[in-house]
N, C-alpha and C positions, 0 to 999 in steps of 0.2 A: 615390409611395413613402410609406409610413406615417411620420407625424411623431410620434415617441415622447414621452410625457409627461416622461420624464427629460431629454430634450433641451430641452423648453420650460422646465423648471426650471433647467437650466444657463444658459439665455439671460439669467437675472438676474445672472449672474456674468461676463458677456461682457467687461466692462471689466477684470476681474481677469486673465483669460487674455491679453488684449491687452497688459497692462502687462508681461507676461513675454516679449513679442515673438512671440506665437503668432497666426497667422492664424485667428481664431475661426470665420469662416464656412466656410473650407475644412475645418477640423477637424470642424465640425458635420456637414458632408456625408459625410466619411469615417466618422464614428460612425454616421450614419443607415444607411449601407450595411452596416456591420459588425453592427449590431443586427438588421437585417433578415435577414442570413445566419445569425445566431445562432438565430433562430427555427426554422431548418431543421436545426440541429445537435442531436444527441441527447446530453445530458449522461451522464457515466459512471453516475450514480445511477439513470438510467432504462434502462440496458442490459438489465435483466431484464424489461422490459415488452415483451411480444410484439406489442402493438398500438401502434405508434409513429406517432402522427399528427404530421405535420411541423410544423404551426403552433403546437402547444401543448406541446411537450416541455419547454421551459424552465419554463412555468407549472406543469406537473405536478410537475417536480422541486422547485419552490419549495413546493408543497403538501406534498410528502414531507418537506422540511426543517422545515416548521412542525410537522408531526406528531412528527418526531424530536426537535424542540426542547422538547417537553413534559418530557423527562428533566431539563432544566436548571432547571425550576421548583422542584424539591426544594431547590436550593441557595440560593434567594432567599426562601424562606418563613421560615426561622429567622433570628434575629439574635444567635445565641450567640457565634459567632466568625467575623467577616467575613473575616479573613485565610485561614482554612482553607476556608470556603465558596467564596469567590470565586477563590481559587487553584485549587481543584479544578474549578470551573466553567470558568475560562479555560484550564485544561489540556485539558479535553475540547473546548472551542471551538477552540483553536489546532490541535489534532489534526485536527479536522474540516476547518477552513478550509485548512490547509496541504495536506492530502490532496487536497481538491477543486482547489486551485490547481495542484498538480502533475499531477493526472490530467486536468483539463479545460482548463487554460490555459497549460501549458508550450508547446504548439504555437503559442499566440498570442505569448508572450514571444520565442520563437525563430523566428518566421515571417520568411522571406526574401522572400516574394512581394510584400509591401507596398512594400519598398524597390525591387524590380525594376520594379513596375508603376506605383505612385503617384509615385515620385520621378522617373520619366521625364516627368511632367507638371510644370507650374509650381507645385510644392509643395515647401516647404523642409523640411529634416530635422527641425527643432525642432517644426514643426506635426505632422508624422507621428508623431514620438516621443510628443508630448502626446496624440494620438489613441489610440495604442496603450495608454498608461498609463491614460487616462481610461476606455477600453473595459474594461480588466481591473477597474478600481476599481468601475465601475458594477455589474458582476455580482458582484464580491466583496461589495459592500454589500447587494445584493438577497439574496444567499444568506445572508449573515451575519444580516441583520435578519429573514429568514424563520426562521432557526434560533433566534434569540434573542427573536423576537417574543413568544411566550408568557411567557417569564421577565421580559421588560421590562414587560409589562402587569401581571403579578402583583407585581413589585417596586414599581411605582408605587402600587398599592393597598395593599400590605402594609408597605412600608418608607418610603414617602413620596417627595416630589418630589426631594429632595437625593440620595437613593440612586439614583433613576432617572437623574438627570443625570450622576452619576459613572459609572454603568454604561454609559450611552450614549457618553460621551466615551472611556471605556476601550475600548469596542468599536471605535470609529473609529481610535484609536491602534493597536490590535492589528492591524487590517486594513492600515494603512500599514506597520507593521513587517513583516508577513508578505510583502506584495508586494515591499517594498524588499529584504529579506534574500534572498528567492528569486532576484530579479534579480541582486543583487550576487554571490550564490553562482555563478550561471551565468557572470557576467562574469569571476570569478576563474578558472573553468575555461577559458573562452574565451581568456584571456590567455596561457595556457601550452600549449594543445593545439589541434590542428586536425583537420579531416576526419573519417574514420571513427572514429578513436581518441577524438575529442571526443564523438561521438554515443554511443559505448560508455560513456564516463565519465559523461555526463549520465544515461544509463540506470541505471547503478549507483548514482549519487547519489540518483536518485528512489527506487530500491529500498531503499537503506540508510536514507534519510530516512523513508520510510513505515514501515519496521520500527522504527526508533528512536522515532518518535512513538507508534506503537501500543503499545510497551512502556513508554516513558518517562512518558506521562501517568498510567499506573497507579501509578507510584512516588510521585506527589504525596501520596497518602494515607499513605505510609510516612514522611513528614516529621514526622508528628504522633504524639504518644503518646495512644492511645485508652484509657488505663487508666480514665478516667471519661468516658463519652460526653457528659455535660453540661458537662464542663470540659476541653476539648481543649487540650493544652499544645503550644506551638510552641517547638522547641529550635533556636536560630539556628546555622547552619553556613555556612562560607564558600562552599561550592559552590551554596548556594541562590540566590546572586546571579547564577548562570548560567542560572537558570530564569525565562524571561519570564512564565510564569503566576504566579509569586510576586510579580513586580513589580506586576502588575495587581490583586493582592489587597491591596497596601499602601495605596492611597488610601482604600479603604473603612474600614480600621482606623484610619488617621490622622485622617480628617475626621469620620467618624460616631462612632467610639468615643474620639476624642481621645487616641489612644495615641501618645505622642511618643518611643517607643523609637527609638534611632538606626537600628536595622535597618529598622524600619517606614518611617521618613523616607527612608532611602536607596532602599528598594524603590519608594516613591512617585515619587521623583525620576527613577529609571531608567525608570519607566512612561511618563513624559512626555517626557524628553529623548531617549532612544534611538530611539523611532519617528520623531520629527521629524528628528533628525540622519540617520537611515538613509534617509529619503525625499529629503532634501536632497542627500545624497551620490549617491543613485541618479539624480536629475535631472541633476546635474552630470556624471555619468559616462555618461549615455545616449548621447551621440555616440560615445564609445569602445565602448560596448556594441554599437551598430549596426554600427560598422566591423568589429568582431571576429566578428559574425554571418556575415560572408562566408566565414569559415573552414569553415562547415558545408558549403559547396559544394566544398571542396577535399578531396582524399584523399591523405594522405601515406603513404609506405611502399610497399614492393614486396611483392606477394603471391607467396610462394614455394610452388611445388607440392611436396607431400610425399606420396610414394607409400606409404610404410610408416612412419607415425608411431606414436605411443603409442595413438591411437585404433584403428589397424589391428590392433595386437597384442592389444588388449583384445577386439576382435571375434573374433579367432582363439581366445581362451580361453573366451569366454562363449557362443559360438554354434556350431552344428553344421553347418548347410548353408550353401552359398555365398550363397543369397538372403537368409537370415537375417543373415549377416555384413554384407551390403551395406546392409540397412536399419538395422542397428545403427549403422553409421558415418554413414549419412544422418541418422538421428534425433539422434545425438550432435552433429553439426554444426549442425543446426537449433536444438537446445536451447541451444547456446553462442552462436549468432549472431543468432537471431531476437529483436530487441529487445522487441517487444510481448509475446512469449511470456515473456521474462524478467521484464518489468514486471508481468505478471499472476500469474506463478507464484512467483518468488523471494521476494516478501514472505510468501507462505504457508509456504514452506520456513523462512524466518527465524523466523516466529512459532512454528511447531511446534518449532523448535529451542530457543526461549527459554522457552516456557510451562512445561515440566517444572521449570525452575529457579525460576520465579516461584512455583509451588506449594510448592516446597521452602523458599522464603524465609519463608513464613508459619509453617511448623513450626519452622524454625530460630529465629525470633524468640521463639516460645513455649517451645520445649523444648531447643534447643541441638543442637550437632553430634553429641554422643554418642547422643542419642535417635535422630537421623536415621540414623546409621551402623548402628545395631542394628535398625532398622525395615525394613519392606517398601515404603518410599516410592519405591524404584527402579522400581516399577510406573508411576510418572509418565512414564517414557520411552515408554510406549505412546502418548502424545500426539503423537508424531512421525507416527503413522499417520493422524491426522485430516486431514492435507493431501493424502493420496493420491487421494481421489475428485476433488478440485479439479484436481490436476495431470493425471490421466487424462482428464478432460473437456477440458482446455485443449490437450492433445496433438493433438486433431483440428483445431485452428484455426491460421491463419497469415495474415500480410499478403501472403504470396506464394502464396496459395491457387490462383491461376490456373495455376500450374505443375503442378497436380495432374493435368493431362492425361497426364502421364508414366505414370500408373497404367494408362491404356488400352492402352499399347503394350508392357507387360511381357510377357516370353516365357513366362509361366506364369499359371495361373488361381487358384492357392492363395493366400489372404490370410493364412494362419497365419504364414508367414515374415515378412510385413510387420509384423503385430502383435507377434509374439514378439520380433523384433529390436528394435522400438521400445520395448516395455516393459522389456526387459533393459537397453537404453541408459539409460532413466530410473532403474532400480534402481542400476546400477553408477556412473553419472555424477552423479546427484543424491542419491538416497536413501542409498547406502552410505557416501560420505564424511561426510555429516552424521551418520549413525548411529555411525560409528567415533569421530568427534570427541566426540559426546555420551557414548558408552560409556567413553571414557578418563576423562572428568571424573567419571562416576558410579562407576567403579572406584575412583577416589581417594577420593570422598566415602564410599563404603560399604566401604572398606578391603579391596578385592580379593576379597570373598567372593561376588560375584554373577556370576562369569564364565559359568557354565552358564545362569543366568537370562537373561543378555544374548543368548546364542546362541538360546535358545528365543524370546525376544521378536522377534529379527530374522526367524527362520523364520516366526513368526506374522504379521509384517508382510508378508513375501513372499507368504504364503498369502492375506492380506487383499487384497493388490494384485491377485492373480488373481481373487478373488471380486468385487472392484469391477469388473474388466474384464467379467466375465460378466454382471453386473447392469446396468451402465451402457449407454446407447445406443452402438452401434459407429459410429465415423466414421473413415475412413482418415486416417492421420496427416497433419496440416498441409494438409488438403484443403478446409477451409471458412473463410470470412471470420470475423474476430473479432466482427463485428456480429451474427452469428447465434448467438453463444455465449450460454449461460445461458437459452435459451428452453425447454429441457427438461432433465430430470434433477435439478432443484433439490429436488424433493420426495423423492427417493430417498436424499438425503444422510443424513438422520436414521436410517433403518434401517441404513445402512452403518456409521454411528457405533456403533449398538447391536451390530453384528457384531463390531467390534474390541473392544468392551467385553466381549462374551461370550467371545472368545478369551482376553482378559486374565483373565476370571473363572475359566475352566478352568485356566489357568496358576497362578492363586493357589491354587486347590483342590489342585493337584498338589503344591504345597509342603507341604501338610498330611499327605501320605502318604509313607511310607518308599519311597525310590526312585521316587516319583511323578513327579518331573521327568524322570528318564531314560526312563520309560515314555511320558510325554507327548511328549518329544523324538522318540522313535522313531515314534510315531503321526503326529506333525506331518510328519516327513520323508516318510513313506509317502503321506500325503494330498497333500502338495505335488507329489510326483512324478506322482501320478494327475491332479490338477487341472491342472498345467502341461502335461500331455500332451493333455488334452481341451479345455481352456478356449479355445484359440485357433483351433479348427477351425470357423470361422464364415464365412458368405458374406455379403458386403455387396451390397445392391441399390442401384444409383444410377449417376449419370453417371461417377463416378470409379473404378468397380470395374474390376479387371484383366479384360481380355477374353481 
């Protein structure tokens, strides 16, 4: 078995591990096996790569992170305002690292197989827990330093050795904080819930955290007043103490600029103390964490059969044929219960929900509410349509794809009922609630004058959904493994985005004509009826096609 360089480096600290009561030799062998297996695992960032060579997926992903890390170089070239520069940098960095940890290493944090297999051998729990923690930290550091490598090199040349050292130590502290907080968050959930409900909660936590980080790091730039680009002003607020990225910007301002403002000092103290305390607490609670992991094997609650629930009545209203109603209910259940589907799709839904308001914030900051209320910025709601191609592509994939044999024994050959029922389930269960929520807020912001426009926008989005279905590759719903996702169709996304932009453009032009919106609405309804009648009459060739 390959002897990894990182393990040889760890051998120098063998005594340190032993001082904590860890069987170092056993831990080393466990890590050697885990690192070997990791070479065969495809990281999330490489899922788009159609040529996945088993031995070098991790190395390829590290190369991708180095290339992506060039973005951070911008923040270490200047020395105008270290607090702003480094807060922004660490905001981006924490977003990347937390997302990677959630997407690639949650399965490691929540793995039960180690305890079942390894602890049946003469291995104590402390050694196994240490192996798990070190395993995650090794790859966290590899990924972090790949991502920050270019900016670290430039900072050493541009800002000197002291800046480099502060940057390096801050990165290490940030990684400790991210690993500890993620594990402690899972521990908190594990403490109060069990079985399937716990898995659902973890799934939603991952989704919410991904959305929050995606939106939150963009707000860092709004902490500063850009009235003068060469003299960025920081305005202290109490809630800034809740942002870890602000903490890590503090030491640069404190040490390099000798800014002894109490806020800067407190940021710097938090940057050092909180990560260390968090990792100490995590280590102390690791046995409790491992014990609570057993709840993942339990399933609480009784599943009650519901013959005619809300889902049934929705299918009766939305669908015409018996077959279409059946697949409406099937797709609805899969969208609600398929955890991997939710983890891949729901963040896109959340971001498309939030983006219209992010764009409104910029205009609000510059012009105020009165300007917004009298403008046509409600066209930002079209951003909801940007997630539709992604969702339609993901509908074809599932972890339970082996059950797709059921398509072979269907008592009919027509796939239109399958597709139409599934797409209607998406529109009614995912798209419509989100659109209604956003429309209510927009009606308040724009003082109720955009009711007709909101109707036109929704019909446009429904038309766009049908167009996306026509153009994208057809796959029977939930019939393919997620591993084969994203191999095709990614280049068609941009033309589809141009399509929704064109529909919005025609809508905008209709507002310039007397009764133009009413004419456009009538045309849209007619086109929708025609498209929805013809779009789903397709035949799928493949192993899962109805016979």
